[in-house]
C-alpha positions as CSV (number, residue, x, y, z in Angstrom):
1,M,1.3,4.5,-6.3
2,A,5.0,3.9,-6.7
3,T,4.8,0.1,-6.8
4,S,4.2,-1.8,-10.0
5,K,0.6,-2.9,-10.7
6,S,1.3,-6.5,-9.6
7,Q,2.8,-5.3,-6.3
8,R,0.5,-2.5,-5.2
9,I,0.1,-2.7,-1.6
10,G,-3.3,-1.2,-1.0
11,I,-4.8,-3.9,-3.1
12,W,-3.6,-6.8,-1.1
13,V,-5.5,-5.6,2.0
14,I,-8.8,-5.2,0.0
15,A,-8.3,-8.5,-1.9
16,G,-7.6,-10.3,1.3
17,M,-10.7,-9.1,3.0
18,M,-12.8,-10.0,0.0
19,F,-11.3,-13.5,-0.1
20,L,-12.0,-14.1,3.5
21,G,-15.6,-13.1,3.2
22,T,-16.2,-15.8,0.6
23,V,-14.3,-18.6,2.4
24,G,-17.2,-19.7,4.6
25,G,-19.6,-20.1,1.7
26,F,-17.0,-21.9,-0.4
27,I,-16.3,-24.4,2.4
28,A,-20.0,-25.1,2.9
29,M,-20.4,-25.6,-0.8
30,M,-17.4,-27.9,-1.3
31,V,-17.6,-30.2,1.8
32,Q,-18.9,-33.5,0.5
33,P,-22.1,-34.9,2.1
34,G,-20.2,-38.1,3.0
35,N,-17.6,-36.4,5.2
36,D,-17.7,-37.1,8.9
37,A,-20.1,-34.6,10.6
38,K,-17.5,-34.1,13.4
39,D,-14.9,-33.0,10.9
40,Q,-17.4,-30.6,9.2
41,A,-18.2,-29.1,12.6
42,A,-14.6,-28.6,13.4
43,L,-14.0,-27.0,10.0
44,K,-17.0,-24.7,10.5
45,K,-15.8,-23.7,14.0
46,A,-12.3,-22.9,12.7
47,Q,-13.8,-20.8,9.9
48,D,-16.0,-18.8,12.2
49,E,-13.1,-18.1,14.5
50,Y,-10.8,-17.1,11.6
51,T,-13.4,-14.8,10.1
52,K,-14.0,-13.2,13.5
53,A,-10.2,-12.7,14.0
54,N,-9.9,-11.1,10.5
55,D,-12.8,-8.8,11.2
56,E,-11.1,-7.6,14.4
57,H,-7.9,-7.2,12.4
58,K,-9.6,-5.0,9.8
59,K,-11.1,-2.8,12.6
60,K,-7.7,-2.3,14.1
61,V,-6.2,-1.4,10.7
62,E,-9.0,1.1,10.0
63,A,-8.7,2.6,13.5
64,Q,-5.0,3.1,13.1
65,A,-5.4,4.7,9.7
66,A,-8.1,7.0,11.1
67,E,-5.8,8.1,14.0
68,L,-2.9,8.8,11.6
69,S,-5.2,10.7,9.2
70,Q,-6.4,12.9,12.0
71,K,-2.8,13.7,12.9
72,Y,-1.4,14.3,9.5
73,Y,-4.2,15.2,7.1
74,S,-4.2,19.0,7.5
75,K,-0.4,19.1,7.2
76,F,-0.1,16.9,4.1
77,S,-3.3,17.9,2.2
78,E,-2.1,21.5,1.7
79,F,0.6,20.2,-0.7
80,S,-2.1,19.0,-3.1
81,S,-1.8,22.5,-4.6
82,R,1.6,21.4,-6.0
83,V,-0.2,19.3,-8.6
84,G,0.0,20.7,-12.1
85,A,1.1,20.2,-15.6
86,F,4.9,20.1,-16.4
87,E,7.0,19.8,-19.4
88,A,7.9,16.1,-19.8
89,G,10.9,16.8,-22.1
90,S,12.6,18.9,-19.4
91,V,12.9,16.1,-17.0
92,K,16.3,14.6,-17.6
93,E,17.4,13.6,-14.0
94,L,15.9,13.0,-10.6
95,G,14.9,16.1,-8.9
96,K,14.4,16.5,-5.1
97,E,12.9,19.6,-3.4
98,D,12.2,19.7,0.3
99,L,8.9,21.5,0.8
100,L,8.9,21.0,4.6
101,E,11.9,19.8,6.5
102,G,11.2,17.2,9.1
103,D,12.5,17.1,12.6
104,G,13.0,13.3,12.8
105,A,15.7,10.9,11.7
106,E,17.3,11.1,8.3
107,V,16.0,8.5,5.9
108,K,18.6,6.0,4.8
109,D,18.4,2.8,2.7
110,D,17.3,0.7,5.7
111,T,15.2,3.2,7.5
112,K,11.8,1.9,8.5
113,L,9.2,4.5,7.8
114,A,5.7,5.1,6.3
115,V,4.7,7.6,3.6
116,Y,1.8,9.5,2.3
117,Y,2.0,10.6,-1.4
118,I,0.4,12.2,-4.4
119,G,1.5,11.2,-7.8
120,W,0.8,12.9,-11.1
121,N,1.8,12.9,-14.8
122,P,3.0,15.7,-17.1
123,K,-0.6,16.6,-17.9
124,G,-1.2,17.3,-14.2
125,E,-3.5,14.3,-13.8
126,I,-3.3,12.5,-10.5
127,F,-2.9,8.7,-11.0
128,D,-2.7,7.7,-7.3
129,Q,-2.7,9.4,-3.9
130,S,-3.2,8.9,-0.2
131,I,-6.0,11.4,0.0
132,A,-9.6,10.2,-0.4
133,D,-12.9,11.6,0.8
134,G,-11.4,14.3,2.9
135,K,-9.0,12.0,4.8
136,L,-5.9,10.0,4.4
137,K,-5.8,6.4,3.5
138,A,-3.5,4.0,5.4
139,P,0.1,5.0,4.6
140,L,2.6,2.9,2.7
141,N,4.8,1.1,5.2
142,M,8.4,0.6,4.1
143,N,11.1,-1.5,5.8
144,G,13.7,0.7,4.2
145,P,13.6,2.2,0.7
146,A,16.2,-0.3,-0.6
147,K,14.1,-3.2,0.6
148,T,10.7,-2.1,-0.7
149,A,9.2,-2.8,-4.1
150,V,9.0,0.8,-5.3
151,I,10.3,2.6,-8.4
152,Q,13.9,3.6,-8.5
153,G,13.0,7.2,-8.3
154,W,11.6,6.6,-4.8
155,K,14.5,4.4,-3.7
156,E,16.9,7.2,-4.4
157,G,14.6,10.2,-3.9
158,L,13.6,9.4,-0.3
159,I,17.2,9.2,0.9
160,G,18.2,12.2,2.9
161,M,14.8,13.6,3.8
162,K,13.8,13.6,7.5
163,I,10.9,12.0,9.2
164,G,8.1,14.5,9.4
165,G,9.2,16.2,6.2
166,V,7.6,16.6,2.8
167,R,9.5,16.4,-0.4
168,E,8.6,16.8,-4.1
169,L,10.2,14.3,-6.4
170,T,10.6,14.8,-10.2
171,I,11.3,11.5,-11.7
172,P,12.6,10.8,-15.2
173,A,11.0,7.9,-17.0
174,D,14.0,5.6,-16.6
175,K,13.6,5.8,-12.9
176,A,9.9,5.5,-13.0
177,Y,8.2,2.8,-15.1
178,G,10.4,3.1,-18.2
179,N,8.8,1.8,-21.4
180,Q,6.0,0.0,-19.5
181,A,2.7,1.8,-19.5
182,Q,0.7,1.7,-16.2
183,G,-2.9,2.3,-17.2
184,D,-4.2,5.3,-19.1
185,K,-2.5,8.0,-16.9
186,I,1.0,6.7,-17.0
187,P,2.0,6.1,-20.6
188,A,5.2,4.5,-21.6
189,N,8.4,6.6,-21.2
190,S,6.6,9.1,-19.0
191,P,8.3,11.1,-16.3
192,L,6.3,11.6,-13.0
193,K,6.1,13.8,-10.1
194,F,5.3,13.0,-6.5
195,V,4.8,14.8,-3.2
196,V,5.8,12.5,-0.4
197,M,5.5,12.9,3.3
198,A,7.6,10.7,5.5
199,I,6.3,9.7,8.9
200,E,7.4,7.2,11.6
201,K,6.3,3.7,10.7
202,P,3.2,2.8,12.8
203,A,3.1,-0.3,14.9
204,D,2.6,-3.5,13.0
205,I,-0.9,-5.1,13.3
206,P,-0.2,-8.9,12.6
207,Q,-2.5,-10.6,10.2
208,P,-4.3,-13.6,11.9
209,E,-2.8,-17.0,11.0
210,M,-5.0,-19.3,9.0
211,P,-5.9,-22.3,11.1
212,G,-4.2,-25.6,10.0
213,I,-7.5,-27.3,9.5
214,I,-8.5,-24.7,6.9
215,K,-5.1,-24.9,5.2
216,Q,-5.4,-28.7,5.1
217,Y,-8.9,-28.5,3.6
218,Y,-7.7,-26.3,0.7
219,R,-4.5,-28.3,0.1
220,S,-6.5,-31.5,-0.1
221,R,-8.3,-29.9,-3.1
222,G,-5.1,-28.8,-4.8
223,L,-5.3,-25.1,-3.7
224,N,-2.1,-23.4,-2.3
225,V,-2.7,-21.3,0.8
């Protein structure tokens, strides 16, 4: 994806769900036998309700992603044929080619949008993409290219395209990850290519707030939540 490894968005959703799945067991293990039974019961109730709320949140996120995939998969997936090897030395500046012009608003620095993408290296190897198992994963939501933690080639390359459109970006290394390698498929000083589809930003699905009693429990044990 176009974020750095430490910032990659898809990972925070998965990691959050994995964390929440272990909270209940952790609490049960850490609560000291001498604690008041009433406090333990209140903590257990809060945990159960919090887990249930997060399960419902996950279902809503998955349902939204499935609905968007059904709407956009056939249109976007055809552009996977653009993936192929290219000459790294020939990429000297940011290239933008509109493959499909959208009919929505023009993207500006502060435009809220969501994107699907396919990214590949000079060898034609895909290192990240929105397509998986014959469908689209949840899109990357952006509160404006200028305000989103993405590579510079995206911040500049998305500007001017229209919502509903598809654009191919050819990004020189200095506007990608520079001299910082990103795994085996993005070596240092590597130019990159992306096919990006811009869609309207879907409605936000708020993450449930962690109950105060659970926050207090972790803080009392020196953990920041």
